[in-house]
PDB file of N, CA, C and O in Angstrom:
ATOM      1  N   UNK A   1       0.700  -1.253  -0.015  1.00  0.00           N
ATOM      2  CA  UNK A   1       0.205  -0.227  -0.053  1.00  0.00           C
ATOM      3  C   UNK A   1       0.550   1.073   0.070  1.00  0.00           C
ATOM      4  O   UNK A   1      -0.116   2.076  -0.184  1.00  0.00           O
ATOM      5  N   UNK A   2       2.064   0.926   0.635  1.00  0.00           N
ATOM      6  CA  UNK A   2       2.827   2.235   0.372  1.00  0.00           C
ATOM      7  C   UNK A   2       3.382   2.949  -1.126  1.00  0.00           C
ATOM      8  O   UNK A   2       3.542   4.107  -1.513  1.00  0.00           O
ATOM      9  N   UNK A   3       3.541   1.827  -1.619  1.00  0.00           N
ATOM     10  CA  UNK A   3       3.990   2.720  -3.239  1.00  0.00           C
ATOM     11  C   UNK A   3       2.844   2.764  -3.808  1.00  0.00           C
ATOM     12  O   UNK A   3       2.873   2.887  -5.033  1.00  0.00           O
ATOM     13  N   UNK A   4       1.649   2.689  -3.211  1.00  0.00           N
ATOM     14  CA  UNK A   4       0.655   3.667  -4.030  1.00  0.00           C
ATOM     15  C   UNK A   4       0.864   5.006  -3.425  1.00  0.00           C
ATOM     16  O   UNK A   4       1.157   6.003  -4.086  1.00  0.00           O
ATOM     17  N   UNK A   5       0.727   4.986  -2.352  1.00  0.00           N
ATOM     18  CA  UNK A   5       0.743   6.296  -1.822  1.00  0.00           C
ATOM     19  C   UNK A   5       1.962   7.311  -2.004  1.00  0.00           C
ATOM     20  O   UNK A   5       1.981   8.542  -1.982  1.00  0.00           O
ATOM     21  N   UNK A   6       3.012   6.328  -2.200  1.00  0.00           N
ATOM     22  CA  UNK A   6       4.516   7.252  -2.951  1.00  0.00           C
ATOM     23  C   UNK A   6       3.901   7.516  -4.534  1.00  0.00           C
ATOM     24  O   UNK A   6       3.866   8.651  -5.009  1.00  0.00           O
ATOM     25  N   UNK A   7       3.707   7.027  -4.836  1.00  0.00           N
ATOM     26  CA  UNK A   7       3.243   7.468  -6.182  1.00  0.00           C
ATOM     27  C   UNK A   7       2.101   8.181  -6.856  1.00  0.00           C
ATOM     28  O   UNK A   7       2.217   8.690  -7.971  1.00  0.00           O
ATOM     29  N   UNK A   8       0.877   8.203  -6.071  1.00  0.00           N
ATOM     30  CA  UNK A   8       0.180   9.440  -5.866  1.00  0.00           C
ATOM     31  C   UNK A   8       1.005  11.026  -5.060  1.00  0.00           C
ATOM     32  O   UNK A   8       0.613  12.156  -5.349  1.00  0.00           O
ATOM     33  N   UNK A   9       1.650  10.877  -4.499  1.00  0.00           N
ATOM     34  CA  UNK A   9       2.431  12.023  -3.839  1.00  0.00           C
ATOM     35  C   UNK A   9       3.222  12.467  -5.072  1.00  0.00           C
ATOM     36  O   UNK A   9       3.230  13.665  -5.355  1.00  0.00           O
ATOM     37  N   UNK A  10       3.905  11.562  -5.845  1.00  0.00           N
ATOM     38  CA  UNK A  10       5.157  12.005  -6.765  1.00  0.00           C
ATOM     39  C   UNK A  10       3.911  12.505  -7.794  1.00  0.00           C
ATOM     40  O   UNK A  10       3.719  13.720  -7.851  1.00  0.00           O
ATOM     41  N   UNK A  11       3.255  11.822  -8.421  1.00  0.00           N
ATOM     42  CA  UNK A  11       2.389  12.523  -9.161  1.00  0.00           C
ATOM     43  C   UNK A  11       1.656  13.774  -9.143  1.00  0.00           C
ATOM     44  O   UNK A  11       1.492  14.579 -10.059  1.00  0.00           O
ATOM     45  N   UNK A  12       1.225  13.804  -7.900  1.00  0.00           N
ATOM     46  CA  UNK A  12       0.533  14.989  -7.463  1.00  0.00           C
ATOM     47  C   UNK A  12       1.336  16.341  -7.435  1.00  0.00           C
ATOM     48  O   UNK A  12       0.798  17.404  -7.745  1.00  0.00           O
ATOM     49  N   UNK A  13       2.909  16.228  -6.971  1.00  0.00           N
ATOM     50  CA  UNK A  13       3.966  17.110  -7.090  1.00  0.00           C
ATOM     51  C   UNK A  13       3.924  17.746  -8.158  1.00  0.00           C
ATOM     52  O   UNK A  13       3.657  18.937  -8.318  1.00  0.00           O
ATOM     53  N   UNK A  14       4.316  16.583  -9.287  1.00  0.00           N
ATOM     54  CA  UNK A  14       4.858  16.773 -10.602  1.00  0.00           C
ATOM     55  C   UNK A  14       3.283  17.644 -10.818  1.00  0.00           C
ATOM     56  O   UNK A  14       3.266  18.866 -10.666  1.00  0.00           O
ATOM     57  N   UNK A  15       2.226  17.011 -11.117  1.00  0.00           N
ATOM     58  CA  UNK A  15       1.079  18.194 -11.684  1.00  0.00           C
ATOM     59  C   UNK A  15       1.317  19.879 -10.911  1.00  0.00           C
ATOM     60  O   UNK A  15       1.202  21.062 -11.232  1.00  0.00           O
ATOM     61  N   UNK A  16       1.588  19.313 -10.099  1.00  0.00           N
ATOM     62  CA  UNK A  16       1.666  20.847  -9.021  1.00  0.00           C
ATOM     63  C   UNK A  16       2.725  21.507  -9.289  1.00  0.00           C
ATOM     64  O   UNK A  16       2.551  22.724  -9.356  1.00  0.00           O
ATOM     65  N   UNK A  17       3.651  21.174  -9.448  1.00  0.00           N
ATOM     66  CA  UNK A  17       5.401  22.007 -10.799  1.00  0.00           C
ATOM     67  C   UNK A  17       4.477  22.264 -12.039  1.00  0.00           C
ATOM     68  O   UNK A  17       4.539  23.382 -12.550  1.00  0.00           O
ATOM     69  N   UNK A  18       3.709  21.419 -12.517  1.00  0.00           N
ATOM     70  CA  UNK A  18       3.347  21.524 -13.879  1.00  0.00           C
ATOM     71  C   UNK A  18       2.419  22.899 -14.563  1.00  0.00           C
ATOM     72  O   UNK A  18       2.535  23.584 -15.579  1.00  0.00           O
ATOM     73  N   UNK A  19       1.158  22.851 -13.026  1.00  0.00           N
ATOM     74  CA  UNK A  19       0.801  23.851 -12.828  1.00  0.00           C
ATOM     75  C   UNK A  19       1.244  25.304 -12.275  1.00  0.00           C
ATOM     76  O   UNK A  19       0.896  26.432 -12.624  1.00  0.00           O
ATOM     77  N   UNK A  20       1.971  24.939 -11.470  1.00  0.00           N
ATOM     78  CA  UNK A  20       2.982  26.483 -11.220  1.00  0.00           C
ATOM     79  C   UNK A  20       3.412  26.738 -12.536  1.00  0.00           C
ATOM     80  O   UNK A  20       2.548  27.460 -13.034  1.00  0.00           O
ATOM     81  N   UNK A  21       4.322  26.513 -13.370  1.00  0.00           N
ATOM     82  CA  UNK A  21       5.343  26.741 -14.049  1.00  0.00           C
ATOM     83  C   UNK A  21       4.106  27.619 -15.626  1.00  0.00           C
ATOM     84  O   UNK A  21       4.373  28.616 -16.297  1.00  0.00           O
ATOM     85  N   UNK A  22       3.000  26.825 -15.690  1.00  0.00           N
ATOM     86  CA  UNK A  22       2.187  27.467 -16.219  1.00  0.00           C
ATOM     87  C   UNK A  22       1.266  28.975 -16.343  1.00  0.00           C
ATOM     88  O   UNK A  22       0.819  29.777 -17.163  1.00  0.00           O
ATOM     89  N   UNK A  23       1.369  28.664 -14.775  1.00  0.00           N
ATOM     90  CA  UNK A  23       0.485  29.619 -13.943  1.00  0.00           C
ATOM     91  C   UNK A  23       1.403  31.106 -14.151  1.00  0.00           C
ATOM     92  O   UNK A  23       0.833  32.197 -14.151  1.00  0.00           O
ATOM     93  N   UNK A  24       3.278  30.926 -14.369  1.00  0.00           N
ATOM     94  CA  UNK A  24       4.301  31.845 -14.275  1.00  0.00           C
ATOM     95  C   UNK A  24       4.729  32.396 -15.601  1.00  0.00           C
ATOM     96  O   UNK A  24       5.439  33.389 -15.755  1.00  0.00           O
ATOM     97  N   UNK A  25       3.970  31.276 -17.000  1.00  0.00           N
ATOM     98  CA  UNK A  25       4.437  31.900 -18.241  1.00  0.00           C
ATOM     99  C   UNK A  25       3.706  33.447 -18.715  1.00  0.00           C
ATOM    100  O   UNK A  25       4.242  34.247 -19.482  1.00  0.00           O
ATOM    101  N   UNK A  26       2.426  33.618 -18.083  1.00  0.00           N
ATOM    102  CA  UNK A  26       2.125  35.199 -18.327  1.00  0.00           C
ATOM    103  C   UNK A  26       2.758  36.079 -17.751  1.00  0.00           C
ATOM    104  O   UNK A  26       3.154  37.049 -18.396  1.00  0.00           O
ATOM    105  N   UNK A  27       2.982  35.971 -16.540  1.00  0.00           N
ATOM    106  CA  UNK A  27       4.422  36.908 -16.001  1.00  0.00           C
ATOM    107  C   UNK A  27       5.292  36.882 -16.125  1.00  0.00           C
ATOM    108  O   UNK A  27       5.984  37.618 -15.422  1.00  0.00           O
ATOM    109  N   UNK A  28       5.817  36.161 -16.947  1.00  0.00           N
ATOM    110  CA  UNK A  28       7.399  36.636 -17.520  1.00  0.00           C
ATOM    111  C   UNK A  28       6.831  36.971 -18.663  1.00  0.00           C
ATOM    112  O   UNK A  28       7.449  37.902 -19.178  1.00  0.00           O
ATOM    113  N   UNK A  29       5.939  36.626 -19.277  1.00  0.00           N
ATOM    114  CA  UNK A  29       5.859  36.936 -20.658  1.00  0.00           C
ATOM    115  C   UNK A  29       5.307  38.465 -20.276  1.00  0.00           C
ATOM    116  O   UNK A  29       5.700  39.319 -21.071  1.00  0.00           O
ATOM    117  N   UNK A  30       4.605  38.871 -19.376  1.00  0.00           N
ATOM    118  CA  UNK A  30       3.994  40.431 -19.837  1.00  0.00           C
ATOM    119  C   UNK A  30       5.419  41.771 -18.957  1.00  0.00           C
ATOM    120  O   UNK A  30       5.288  42.989 -19.081  1.00  0.00           O
ATOM    121  N   UNK A  31       6.675  41.088 -18.124  1.00  0.00           N
ATOM    122  CA  UNK A  31       7.138  41.290 -17.682  1.00  0.00           C
ATOM    123  C   UNK A  31       8.233  42.322 -18.486  1.00  0.00           C
ATOM    124  O   UNK A  31       8.591  43.451 -18.151  1.00  0.00           O
ATOM    125  N   UNK A  32       8.617  41.535 -19.639  1.00  0.00           N
ATOM    126  CA  UNK A  32       9.089  42.006 -21.164  1.00  0.00           C
ATOM    127  C   UNK A  32       8.376  43.060 -22.118  1.00  0.00           C
ATOM    128  O   UNK A  32       8.857  44.089 -22.593  1.00  0.00           O
ATOM    129  N   UNK A  33       6.915  42.452 -22.293  1.00  0.00           N
ATOM    130  CA  UNK A  33       6.412  42.946 -22.965  1.00  0.00           C
ATOM    131  C   UNK A  33       5.373  44.330 -22.877  1.00  0.00           C
ATOM    132  O   UNK A  33       4.923  44.943 -23.846  1.00  0.00           O
ATOM    133  N   UNK A  34       5.175  44.578 -21.666  1.00  0.00           N
ATOM    134  CA  UNK A  34       4.317  45.510 -20.904  1.00  0.00           C
ATOM    135  C   UNK A  34       4.916  46.025 -19.502  1.00  0.00           C
ATOM    136  O   UNK A  34       4.482  46.002 -18.350  1.00  0.00           O
ATOM    137  N   UNK A  35       5.837  46.394 -19.963  1.00  0.00           N
ATOM    138  CA  UNK A  35       6.564  47.441 -18.757  1.00  0.00           C
ATOM    139  C   UNK A  35       6.299  48.649 -18.477  1.00  0.00           C
ATOM    140  O   UNK A  35       6.293  49.430 -19.428  1.00  0.00           O
ATOM    141  N   UNK A  36       6.020  49.148 -17.193  1.00  0.00           N
ATOM    142  CA  UNK A  36       5.968  50.053 -16.827  1.00  0.00           C
ATOM    143  C   UNK A  36       6.887  51.127 -15.958  1.00  0.00           C
ATOM    144  O   UNK A  36       6.491  51.890 -15.077  1.00  0.00           O
ATOM    145  N   UNK A  37       8.288  50.950 -16.488  1.00  0.00           N
ATOM    146  CA  UNK A  37       8.930  51.665 -15.454  1.00  0.00           C
ATOM    147  C   UNK A  37       9.422  53.332 -15.840  1.00  0.00           C
ATOM    148  O   UNK A  37      10.240  54.005 -15.213  1.00  0.00           O
ATOM    149  N   UNK A  38       8.725  53.692 -16.939  1.00  0.00           N
ATOM    150  CA  UNK A  38       9.145  55.256 -17.004  1.00  0.00           C
ATOM    151  C   UNK A  38       7.500  55.988 -17.133  1.00  0.00           C
ATOM    152  O   UNK A  38       7.299  57.181 -17.357  1.00  0.00           O
ATOM    153  N   UNK A  39       6.438  54.937 -16.928  1.00  0.00           N
ATOM    154  CA  UNK A  39       5.162  55.783 -16.853  1.00  0.00           C
ATOM    155  C   UNK A  39       5.036  56.871 -15.608  1.00  0.00           C
ATOM    156  O   UNK A  39       5.690  56.754 -14.572  1.00  0.00           O
ATOM    157  N   UNK A  40       4.426  57.570 -15.774  1.00  0.00           N
ATOM    158  CA  UNK A  40       4.612  58.958 -15.010  1.00  0.00           C
ATOM    159  C   UNK A  40       3.698  59.672 -14.778  1.00  0.00           C
ATOM    160  O   UNK A  40       3.667  60.723 -14.137  1.00  0.00           O
ATOM    161  N   UNK A  41       2.526  58.853 -15.550  1.00  0.00           N
ATOM    162  CA  UNK A  41       1.265  59.741 -15.535  1.00  0.00           C
ATOM    163  C   UNK A  41       0.539  60.202 -14.354  1.00  0.00           C
ATOM    164  O   UNK A  41       0.154  61.352 -14.141  1.00  0.00           O
ATOM    165  N   UNK A  42       0.336  58.745 -13.303  1.00  0.00           N
ATOM    166  CA  UNK A  42      -0.246  58.653 -12.062  1.00  0.00           C
ATOM    167  C   UNK A  42       0.233  59.853 -10.853  1.00  0.00           C
ATOM    168  O   UNK A  42      -0.423  60.486 -10.026  1.00  0.00           O
ATOM    169  N   UNK A  43       1.935  59.810 -11.250  1.00  0.00           N
ATOM    170  CA  UNK A  43       2.448  60.450 -10.180  1.00  0.00           C
ATOM    171  C   UNK A  43       2.410  61.957 -10.742  1.00  0.00           C
ATOM    172  O   UNK A  43       2.369  62.882  -9.931  1.00  0.00           O
ATOM    173  N   UNK A  44       2.420  62.172 -11.922  1.00  0.00           N
ATOM    174  CA  UNK A  44       2.316  63.741 -12.460  1.00  0.00           C
ATOM    175  C   UNK A  44       1.090  64.177 -12.346  1.00  0.00           C
ATOM    176  O   UNK A  44       0.951  65.400 -12.371  1.00  0.00           O
ATOM    177  N   UNK A  45      -0.283  63.209 -12.173  1.00  0.00           N
ATOM    178  CA  UNK A  45      -1.275  63.684 -12.465  1.00  0.00           C
ATOM    179  C   UNK A  45      -1.438  64.072 -10.464  1.00  0.00           C
ATOM    180  O   UNK A  45      -1.954  65.119 -10.071  1.00  0.00           O
ATOM    181  N   UNK A  46      -0.946  63.110  -9.602  1.00  0.00           N
ATOM    182  CA  UNK A  46      -1.328  63.507  -8.172  1.00  0.00           C
ATOM    183  C   UNK A  46      -0.418  64.638  -7.955  1.00  0.00           C
ATOM    184  O   UNK A  46      -0.960  65.554  -7.336  1.00  0.00           O
ATOM    185  N   UNK A  47       0.788  64.841  -8.277  1.00  0.00           N
ATOM    186  CA  UNK A  47       1.676  66.161  -7.956  1.00  0.00           C
ATOM    187  C   UNK A  47       0.860  67.531  -8.236  1.00  0.00           C
ATOM    188  O   UNK A  47       0.946  68.583  -7.601  1.00  0.00           O
ATOM    189  N   UNK A  48      -0.106  67.183  -9.565  1.00  0.00           N
ATOM    190  CA  UNK A  48      -0.548  68.542  -9.750  1.00  0.00           C
ATOM    191  C   UNK A  48      -1.730  68.972  -8.974  1.00  0.00           C
ATOM    192  O   UNK A  48      -1.933  70.008  -8.341  1.00  0.00           O
ATOM    193  N   UNK A  49      -2.709  67.575  -9.243  1.00  0.00           N
ATOM    194  CA  UNK A  49      -3.997  67.925  -7.916  1.00  0.00           C
ATOM    195  C   UNK A  49      -3.756  68.452  -6.653  1.00  0.00           C
ATOM    196  O   UNK A  49      -4.488  69.324  -6.186  1.00  0.00           O
ATOM    197  N   UNK A  50      -2.356  67.797  -5.783  1.00  0.00           N
ATOM    198  CA  UNK A  50      -1.667  68.376  -4.988  1.00  0.00           C
ATOM    199  C   UNK A  50      -1.444  69.991  -4.873  1.00  0.00           C
ATOM    200  O   UNK A  50      -2.066  70.665  -4.052  1.00  0.00           O
ATOM    201  N   UNK A  51      -0.669  70.435  -5.612  1.00  0.00           N
ATOM    202  CA  UNK A  51      -0.404  71.362  -5.956  1.00  0.00           C
ATOM    203  C   UNK A  51      -1.111  72.334  -5.947  1.00  0.00           C
ATOM    204  O   UNK A  51      -0.899  73.438  -5.446  1.00  0.00           O
ATOM    205  N   UNK A  52      -2.467  71.747  -6.814  1.00  0.00           N
ATOM    206  CA  UNK A  52      -3.584  73.038  -7.138  1.00  0.00           C
ATOM    207  C   UNK A  52      -4.434  73.340  -5.866  1.00  0.00           C
ATOM    208  O   UNK A  52      -5.165  74.324  -5.755  1.00  0.00           O
ATOM    209  N   UNK A  53      -4.252  72.381  -4.923  1.00  0.00           N
ATOM    210  CA  UNK A  53      -5.264  72.682  -3.874  1.00  0.00           C
ATOM    211  C   UNK A  53      -5.078  73.384  -2.638  1.00  0.00           C
ATOM    212  O   UNK A  53      -3.939  73.779  -2.887  1.00  0.00           O
ATOM    213  N   UNK A  54      -5.356  73.919  -1.315  1.00  0.00           N
ATOM    214  CA  UNK A  54      -4.752  74.727  -0.229  1.00  0.00           C
ATOM    215  C   UNK A  54      -4.206  73.506   0.647  1.00  0.00           C
ATOM    216  O   UNK A  54      -4.639  72.391   0.355  1.00  0.00           O
ATOM    217  N   UNK A  55      -3.324  73.619   1.658  1.00  0.00           N
ATOM    218  CA  UNK A  55      -2.649  73.022   2.429  1.00  0.00           C
ATOM    219  C   UNK A  55      -4.209  72.284   3.343  1.00  0.00           C
ATOM    220  O   UNK A  55      -5.240  72.956   3.302  1.00  0.00           O
ATOM    221  N   UNK A  56      -4.212  71.520   3.770  1.00  0.00           N
ATOM    222  CA  UNK A  56      -5.471  70.453   4.589  1.00  0.00           C
ATOM    223  C   UNK A  56      -6.858  70.523   3.911  1.00  0.00           C
ATOM    224  O   UNK A  56      -7.884  70.196   4.507  1.00  0.00           O
ATOM    225  N   UNK A  57      -6.831  71.059   2.363  1.00  0.00           N
ATOM    226  CA  UNK A  57      -8.036  70.910   1.972  1.00  0.00           C
ATOM    227  C   UNK A  57      -8.603  69.530   1.618  1.00  0.00           C
ATOM    228  O   UNK A  57      -7.887  68.646   1.146  1.00  0.00           O
ATOM    229  N   UNK A  58      -9.914  69.374   1.862  1.00  0.00           N
ATOM    230  CA  UNK A  58     -10.416  68.032   0.905  1.00  0.00           C
ATOM    231  C   UNK A  58     -10.565  67.764  -0.152  1.00  0.00           C
ATOM    232  O   UNK A  58     -11.264  68.618  -0.698  1.00  0.00           O
ATOM    233  N   UNK A  59     -10.137  66.623  -1.108  1.00  0.00           N
ATOM    234  CA  UNK A  59     -10.434  66.965  -1.969  1.00  0.00           C
ATOM    235  C   UNK A  59     -10.818  65.391  -2.263  1.00  0.00           C
ATOM    236  O   UNK A  59     -10.317  64.313  -1.943  1.00  0.00           O
ATOM    237  N   UNK A  60     -12.005  65.818  -3.065  1.00  0.00           N
ATOM    238  CA  UNK A  60     -13.140  64.631  -3.520  1.00  0.00           C
ATOM    239  C   UNK A  60     -12.554  63.691  -4.799  1.00  0.00           C
ATOM    240  O   UNK A  60     -12.442  64.255  -5.888  1.00  0.00           O
ATOM    241  N   UNK A  61     -12.310  62.763  -4.723  1.00  0.00           N
ATOM    242  CA  UNK A  61     -12.288  62.049  -5.899  1.00  0.00           C
ATOM    243  C   UNK A  61     -13.470  61.077  -6.465  1.00  0.00           C
ATOM    244  O   UNK A  61     -14.569  60.958  -5.924  1.00  0.00           O
ATOM    245  N   UNK A  62     -13.006  60.338  -7.767  1.00  0.00           N
ATOM    246  CA  UNK A  62     -14.070  60.051  -7.996  1.00  0.00           C
ATOM    247  C   UNK A  62     -13.918  58.214  -7.888  1.00  0.00           C
ATOM    248  O   UNK A  62     -14.910  57.511  -8.076  1.00  0.00           O
ATOM    249  N   UNK A  63     -12.394  57.544  -7.527  1.00  0.00           N
ATOM    250  CA  UNK A  63     -12.729  55.928  -7.329  1.00  0.00           C
ATOM    251  C   UNK A  63     -10.853  56.172  -7.091  1.00  0.00           C
ATOM    252  O   UNK A  63     -10.137  57.170  -7.153  1.00  0.00           O
ATOM    253  N   UNK A  64     -10.620  54.901  -6.841  1.00  0.00           N
ATOM    254  CA  UNK A  64      -9.357  54.312  -6.811  1.00  0.00           C
ATOM    255  C   UNK A  64      -8.854  54.270  -7.555  1.00  0.00           C
ATOM    256  O   UNK A  64      -8.147  53.276  -7.391  1.00  0.00           O
ATOM    257  N   UNK A  65      -8.540  54.873  -8.833  1.00  0.00           N
ATOM    258  CA  UNK A  65      -8.111  54.924  -9.868  1.00  0.00           C
ATOM    259  C   UNK A  65      -7.242  56.708  -9.534  1.00  0.00           C
ATOM    260  O   UNK A  65      -6.060  57.052  -9.550  1.00  0.00           O
ATOM    261  N   UNK A  66      -8.490  57.432  -9.273  1.00  0.00           N
ATOM    262  CA  UNK A  66      -7.615  58.634  -8.536  1.00  0.00           C
ATOM    263  C   UNK A  66      -7.415  59.165  -7.117  1.00  0.00           C
ATOM    264  O   UNK A  66      -7.456  60.350  -6.786  1.00  0.00           O
ATOM    265  N   UNK A  67      -7.135  57.849  -6.132  1.00  0.00           N
ATOM    266  CA  UNK A  67      -7.020  58.084  -4.870  1.00  0.00           C
ATOM    267  C   UNK A  67      -5.830  57.479  -4.845  1.00  0.00           C
ATOM    268  O   UNK A  67      -4.891  58.187  -4.482  1.00  0.00           O
ATOM    269  N   UNK A  68      -5.648  56.596  -5.071  1.00  0.00           N
ATOM    270  CA  UNK A  68      -4.135  56.301  -4.748  1.00  0.00           C
ATOM    271  C   UNK A  68      -3.071  56.373  -5.353  1.00  0.00           C
ATOM    272  O   UNK A  68      -2.146  55.585  -5.157  1.00  0.00           O
ATOM    273  N   UNK A  69      -3.022  57.757  -6.553  1.00  0.00           N
ATOM    274  CA  UNK A  69      -1.911  58.163  -6.719  1.00  0.00           C
ATOM    275  C   UNK A  69      -2.190  59.228  -5.599  1.00  0.00           C
ATOM    276  O   UNK A  69      -1.484  59.121  -4.596  1.00  0.00           O
ATOM    277  N   UNK A  70      -3.023  60.138  -5.622  1.00  0.00           N
ATOM    278  CA  UNK A  70      -2.744  61.124  -4.337  1.00  0.00           C
ATOM    279  C   UNK A  70      -2.535  60.474  -3.159  1.00  0.00           C
ATOM    280  O   UNK A  70      -1.812  61.168  -2.445  1.00  0.00           O
ATOM    281  N   UNK A  71      -2.886  59.319  -2.573  1.00  0.00           N
ATOM    282  CA  UNK A  71      -1.991  58.692  -1.367  1.00  0.00           C
ATOM    283  C   UNK A  71      -0.731  58.948  -1.294  1.00  0.00           C
ATOM    284  O   UNK A  71      -0.145  59.706  -0.521  1.00  0.00           O
ATOM    285  N   UNK A  72      -0.148  58.004  -2.490  1.00  0.00           N
ATOM    286  CA  UNK A  72       1.227  57.726  -2.909  1.00  0.00           C
ATOM    287  C   UNK A  72       2.019  59.014  -2.654  1.00  0.00           C
ATOM    288  O   UNK A  72       3.030  59.067  -1.952  1.00  0.00           O
ATOM    289  N   UNK A  73       1.135  60.632  -3.660  1.00  0.00           N
ATOM    290  CA  UNK A  73       2.127  61.579  -3.615  1.00  0.00           C
ATOM    291  C   UNK A  73       2.318  62.054  -2.254  1.00  0.00           C
ATOM    292  O   UNK A  73       3.397  62.593  -2.007  1.00  0.00           O
ATOM    293  N   UNK A  74       1.472  61.947  -1.352  1.00  0.00           N
ATOM    294  CA  UNK A  74       0.676  62.570   0.034  1.00  0.00           C
ATOM    295  C   UNK A  74       2.113  61.745   1.307  1.00  0.00           C
ATOM    296  O   UNK A  74       2.745  62.248   2.236  1.00  0.00           O
ATOM    297  N   UNK A  75       2.113  60.841   0.921  1.00  0.00           N
ATOM    298  CA  UNK A  75       2.708  59.617   2.419  1.00  0.00           C
ATOM    299  C   UNK A  75       4.054  59.458   1.950  1.00  0.00           C
ATOM    300  O   UNK A  75       4.937  59.553   2.802  1.00  0.00           O
ATOM    301  N   UNK A  76       4.474  59.172   0.433  1.00  0.00           N
ATOM    302  CA  UNK A  76       5.416  58.815   0.025  1.00  0.00           C
ATOM    303  C   UNK A  76       7.054  59.835  -0.432  1.00  0.00           C
ATOM    304  O   UNK A  76       8.230  59.973  -0.095  1.00  0.00           O
ATOM    305  N   UNK A  77       5.806  60.431  -1.620  1.00  0.00           N
ATOM    306  CA  UNK A  77       6.888  61.442  -2.434  1.00  0.00           C
ATOM    307  C   UNK A  77       7.243  62.862  -1.530  1.00  0.00           C
ATOM    308  O   UNK A  77       6.412  63.431  -0.822  1.00  0.00           O
ATOM    309  N   UNK A  78       7.696  63.003  -1.589  1.00  0.00           N
ATOM    310  CA  UNK A  78       8.564  64.097  -0.607  1.00  0.00           C
ATOM    311  C   UNK A  78       8.138  65.598  -1.565  1.00  0.00           C
ATOM    312  O   UNK A  78       7.518  66.566  -1.125  1.00  0.00           O
ATOM    313  N   UNK A  79       8.660  65.430  -2.914  1.00  0.00           N
ATOM    314  CA  UNK A  79       8.681  66.276  -3.467  1.00  0.00           C
ATOM    315  C   UNK A  79       7.095  66.747  -4.218  1.00  0.00           C
ATOM    316  O   UNK A  79       7.037  67.235  -5.347  1.00  0.00           O
ATOM    317  N   UNK A  80       5.860  66.484  -3.333  1.00  0.00           N
ATOM    318  CA  UNK A  80       4.454  66.579  -3.464  1.00  0.00           C
ATOM    319  C   UNK A  80       4.688  67.942  -2.519  1.00  0.00           C
ATOM    320  O   UNK A  80       4.677  68.949  -3.226  1.00  0.00           O
ATOM    321  N   UNK A  81       4.814  68.114  -1.661  1.00  0.00           N
ATOM    322  CA  UNK A  81       5.275  69.280  -0.958  1.00  0.00           C
ATOM    323  C   UNK A  81       3.943  69.616   0.851  1.00  0.00           C
ATOM    324  O   UNK A  81       3.932  70.392   1.806  1.00  0.00           O
ATOM    325  N   UNK A  82       3.026  68.369   0.299  1.00  0.00           N
ATOM    326  CA  UNK A  82       2.042  68.303   1.521  1.00  0.00           C
ATOM    327  C   UNK A  82       2.551  67.131   2.728  1.00  0.00           C
ATOM    328  O   UNK A  82       1.880  66.963   3.747  1.00  0.00           O
TER     329      UNK A  82
END
């Protein structure tokens, strides 16, 4: 009975390895075909918005695409000045 359990365990590990490799293929492919390392649109937008409002002003945004760059610029990016 132990050889059956060993065979099943080996097959399970082999199947898991194949599934993991197949899941990593799109990640590796997109890494080189769609890089975003020189895109500064979100950072520039957030910087412009924060520079256009008064200190301690309330900024109302339309959603996550507007909110997250503002959070980043306010908390991380020192050049935003707020």
